[in-house]
N, C-alpha and C positions, 0 to 999 in steps of 0.2 A: 406580510405585506409584500405585494408584487412590485415589479420594477417601476411600472408607470406611477403607482402611488408614491414610491420613494422619490421619483423625479419631481412630482408635484410638491411633496413635502419639502424637499431640498430647495426648490425654487421659491416656495413660500417663505421658508426661513431666510433665504437670501434676500427676499423682497421686504421682509419685516423692517430692517433698519431703514430702508429707503422710505417705506410708508411711515415709519416713526418720525423721521426728520421732516417729511412733508406735513405730517399732522401737526408737529410742533410749530413749524413756520406758519401754517394756516391759523393755528390758535393765536400765535403772536399777532398776526395781521388782524384777526377778528377782534382781539382785545384792544389793539390800537384804534381800529374803526369805532369800536364801542365807546372808547374814551373820547375820541373826537366828536362823536355824535352827542355824548353827554355834555361836553364842554360847550358845543354850539348851542344846545338846548338851554343850558344854564345861562349862557350869555344873553340869549334872546329873552329868556324869562326875566333876568335881572334888569335889562334895559326897559322892559315893559313895566315891571314893578317900580322902577325908579321914576318913570313918568307919572305913574299913579300917585306915588308918594309926593312928587313935586306939586301936583295939582291939589292934593289934600292939604299940603303944607300951606299953600297960598290961600286955601279956603278956611282951614280950622287950626292951622299951626301945628305944633309938635304933638299936641294932645290928639288931634285928628289922625295923624300918621300912626301914633301908638295904637289907636283903636282899630285902624284898618289892619295892621299887621298882627294885632292880638287875635283877631278873628281868623286870619290866615294861618297862624300857628296852631290853632286848636283844630283845624280841619285835618282829616286823615288823607294825607297826600303822599305821593311817591317822593316828592321833593319837600324837605322841611324848610319853612320860611321863618326868618328871625330878623327883628329890627333892633338895632343897637345904636343908641344916641352918642355913645362915646366911641368914635372911630379909632381904630388902631393904626390907621395910616397905610393899610395894605389894600390892594385892589387886584381884581382878577382871580385866577384859579389857584386855589390852595389844595393840597392833598393831605388828608388825615388818614390814620389807620382805618381801612374798611369804608372810606367815603371820599367823595370829591366835594369841595366847598368853593362856592363862587361869592366873592365879596364885591358888591356894587355900591360905591359911595354916593350919597345924596348931597349935591352941591347946590346951595341957595345963595345967590348973589355973590358968588366967588368963594364962599366959605363952605367947608364940609361940615354939615350939621349932624350927620349920622351915616350909617351904612346898612345895607340889606345883605344878609347871609343866606345863601341858598345851599343846602346840604343834601346831596344825593348818595344813598348807600350803594356800594359796589357788589353787595351780596347777590342781586339778580344777575349781574354780569357773570360772576363766578359760577353761579348755578347753571347758567346757559352754556358756559364753556365746559363745565364738567359733564353736562348731558351730552354735548357734542362729542367729547372724548369717549363716553360710554357707547354712543351710537356708532362711532367709527371703529371701536374695538369689536363691537358685536357684528358689524358688517364684515370686518376683516376675518373673524373666526368663521362666519357663515361662508365667506368666499373660499377659505381654505378647506372647510369641511365639504363644501360642494365640489370643489376641485378634486379632493381625494376620492369622493364618491364617484364622480364621473370617470376619474382615472382608473378606479377599480373596475368599473363596468366596461369602459371602452379598452382599458389596458389589458384586461384579460382576453378580450376578443382580438385585439390587434397584436398583443405580445405574449401574454401569459399562456394562452391556449397553444400557440405555436411553440413556445418554449417547453411546454409539457410534452409535446410530441417529440421534441429533440431529446429531452431527458429520457423518455421511454425508449427512444431509438438507441441512445448511448447505453442504456441498461441492457437492452437486447444484444448489442455488440459485445459488451463486457461479459455477457453470459455465453458467448461463443456462437451466437446465431448470426452469422455474417452474411453479407451479400443482399440484405434487405433494402427496401426503399422507404423514405419518409417524405410525406407531403405536408409542407407547412404553408403553402400558398404565398401569394405576394411576390414582390419583386424588389426586396430590400436586403439589408445586411443579413437578416435571419434566414431569408431564402438561400443566400450565398453560403451561409454556415451549414444549412441542411445539405446543400449540394456537396460541400467539402466533406461532410461526415459520410455521405453515401459513397463518395469516391474512396475515402479511407476504408470503409467497411469492405468495399469490393476488392481493394488492394490487399487487405488482410486475408480475405477469403482465398484469393489467388496464392498469397504467400503460404497459407496453411496447407492448401492442396499440394503446392510444390514441396513444402517441408515433409508432408506425409509421404509423397512419392519418393523423396530422397531417403527418408527413414526406412521405407520398405526396401529400397535398393541396398541401403547399408546393411540391414538385417540379412538380406539374401546373401550379400557378399561376405558378411561375417560368418554365416553358417557354412558357406563354401570353404572359407579359410580354415574354420575350425575342423571341418571334415578332412581338408587337405593336411592339416597339422596332425590329425589322428593317423592318417595314412603314412605320413613321414615317421611318426613315432613307431608305427608297426614295422616300417622298413628298418629302422634302427634295432628293433627287437627281433628281426628275422633270425639272426645268428643264435640268439638265446633260445628262440622258439624251436629252431632246428635241433638244438641240443636236447630240449625238453621232449620233442617227438622222436628224436633219434634213439634215445636209450630204450624207451618202451617198445619201439619197433624192433630193435635188435632182440629184446627179450621175447617178443611175440614170434619173431622169425625162428629163433632157436627152439622154442617149444613146439611150434608148428612142424619143424623138420623132424623132431623126435617122434611126434605123432604119426607123421607120414612114413617114417621108417618102419613103424610097427614093432619096434623092439622093446617098447615099454610094457610093463605090466598094467592091467586095467586100473589099478589104483593110481599109478604114476601118470597114466593118460588123463584120468580125471583131474589130478592136481595140475597138469600142464594146461588143461582147458580153463581151470579156474584162474590160473595165473594170466593166461591170454585175456580172459574176460576183464580182470582187474586193470591190466595195462591199456586195454582199449577204452575202459571208462576214464582212465587217467588222461589219455590222449583227447577223448571227447570233451572233458572238462577244459583242457588247454585250449582247444579250438573254439569252444563256446565263449571263453573269456575274451579271446582275440576278436571274434566276430562281434561280441557285444561292445567291445571298445571301438571298433571301426565303424559299425553301423550307426548312422545318425538317426535318432528317434525323438524328434521334437515332441513335446507334451507339456502339460500343466505342471507347475511346481508342486511337490509333495513334501510331507514331513519325512525326512530321512535321517539316518544315523551316520554322521560324519566319521565316527569310529569305524564303522563297517566299510565305508568308502576308503579310508586310509589303509585298512587291512587288505582290501582288495588290490589297491595300487601297489602296496609293498609286495604282496604275493606275486603280482604280475612282473614287477621289475626286479625281483630278487635274483633271477638268473643272470640278468644283465649285470647286476652288482657283483655277483659271484665271479663272473668271467673277468671282471676288472680287479678282483681281490678286495672289494669294498664291502664292509659289513653294513647291512641295511636292517635297522631296528625300529621298532615302534614302542613308544612309551605313552600309556594312557591309563590313569587310575580311575577314569570315569566308567560308570556302568553303561552309559550311552552319551552320545553327543548330538542331541536333536537340533537340526537346522531345517530350513525350508528351501527346496531347490530341486534340480534335476540330477539324478545320480550320474548319468553319463557325462554331463558337462563338468560336474565337480571332480569326477575321476580324471577327466582330461586336464583340468587346471592343476590338480594336485600331482598328477603324473609328470607334468611338464617341470614342476619345481623339483620333484624327487629325481627325475632324470638329469636335470641340470646339476643337482647336488652330486650325483654319482660321477658325472663327467668332471666336476671340479675337484673332487677328492683324489688324493694321491693313490696310485695303484699299489696293491699289495700292502695293506695295512690301514687304508682309509676307513672312515666310519661316518655313516649318514643316519641321523636320528630323526624320526617323525614323532613329535610330541603333541598330544592334545590336552588342552586345559580349558576350564570354564572360568571366566573372569567377568569383572564389572568394568565397563568402559563408559566414559562421558562422550556422548555424540559430538561430532564436529560442530554442529549448529547450537550446541549448548543444551542445558537441561539436566535432568536427573541421570545418574549412571544406569546403563542398561546392560543386561546379561548378554555375553557373547561367547562363542566357541572359538578358540584360537588354535589353529593347526600350524605348528612351527616345524620347518624343514631346515635342519642345521647340518652343515658339512665341515670338513677339516681342510678345505682348500685355502687358496691365497686370499679370499675375501673379495669384495667389490671395491674398485677404486672409487673415491669420492666423486670424481668428475663423470663417472659412468652411471651413478645412481639416478641422476636426473633424466637420463635417456634410456634406462633399462626397459621401460614399457612402451618404447616407440616401435612401430612396425618396421620390420627389416633391419633393426639394429641388433648386431651381434658382436661379441668380443671373441668368438671362436674363429678358428682358422677357416679359410675358404673351402666350401664343401662339407663342413662339419655342422653347420647350423643354418637355418632359414631366417632367423631373426623374427620369427612369428610366435614362438612358444610363449614367452613372457607377455607379449602383447595380447594374445588370445586369452591366456590365464587371467590377466587383469581385467579384461572385458567380461569374462564369465563371472568372476567374483563380483565385479561392480553391478552386473545385471542381477546378482542375487542379494543385492543390498549390503555388500561387504566391501572390504578393501584388502590390499596386499601391502604389507610393511617389509622394509628391508633394513637390515643393520649388520654391522661388523662387530661381533662380540669381542670383548677385550682379550680373551684367550685364543683368538684366531678363528679363521673360517668365516663363513657367511651364514646368515639366518634369514630366511624368507617366511613370513607369517601370513596365513590366510585368516582374516577375522570376519566372522559371519554371525548375524544376530541369532539368538536362541529361538527355536520355534515354540509357539505357545503350547501350553499343556492342553491335553484333551483332543488334539488333532490325531487322526489315525496315522499309523506308520505306513509308508509306501511299501508295496510288495515287490521285492527284488525279483 
């Protein structure tokens, strides 16, 4: 049922009590007029019959009057006429069940010798009133039905069709197709509503464009910050890298000098050349790892092995840990730890955590453990437990102060001394993990130290592995 039909129906239902009261008062008035007319007719008829009875009494006596009214009583009339010689002493209008009775006394020479009874049934009056009620009810229903029909036809044209356009426009807006126009015609409230919806859609379109622009700027800035953080990490690793390259370079130089002196036997020269080749390969691998860590190579997420990522990070940061006298170990009983993501980004996130753990560990005897497990976790939004890969980085440092935990992942927030940290490492790591659909958890184990955990959803089976 459309709006116009509902309005007509409600108005009709509200009008029904008024119509009912009016009908009842009209019927009361009709019944009163009906009774008044009946009383007047019976009174006139009684007076007329009384004069006839007086004349007949003077002519034929009581027997003549009896004969006159006996013939009147046998006639099929609307009003029943009866002559009674023994008057009851009542005169005028009497009401009996279902009838009105008029008593007209016959007075001869000052003496009441009898009375004329005129009886008229009320059934015709009640039948007329009932038919009036039926006619009024039928007329009312006809008016309501006609009003609903007219409201449905005109209401759809004046209201329904325009509201349908507004509903379709709202559905288009809800589907994301913003900035469109809607023509509902007219110059009323519906027109103003359509104009307001158009303005809202245009505002949402501008807001979406602005949000898209800000998101693009944010992503660009985030990529630059991640790249800068990788460069900063490489700077911190420069000393360790120099050690890694210095040793093989010394070996190469020594064997090259021997070959240049020409004092070696051919077999020794061949062995020196092989040694030089091995050391060059070693330096090449070291340089390749560093370049792979520094270069920013955006791409689509792939199915990767987080175990291999952890092993690469530990291998890269082990020289730094050795210089500080910290043991860097990896614990993983899994054959593989499949997740979906970008290798370089996850390496950066995990290397930030491991590097922080090395810095927090006591020198000469500290220990950092990177442990990978597969667990079942209930999502934060609820539902069934889902499989996840958890990479825990645990150190033996002083732990994280409770008041610092809430601010750990804020940009430029650092607890290190001035010049030792940028305050971007954990912020970037948390952003990377969040972009991969995961989270970073922080806790202070009861036996000391701090534990940072990267939690990532397990990649679906059947997807191809990324090629490193």
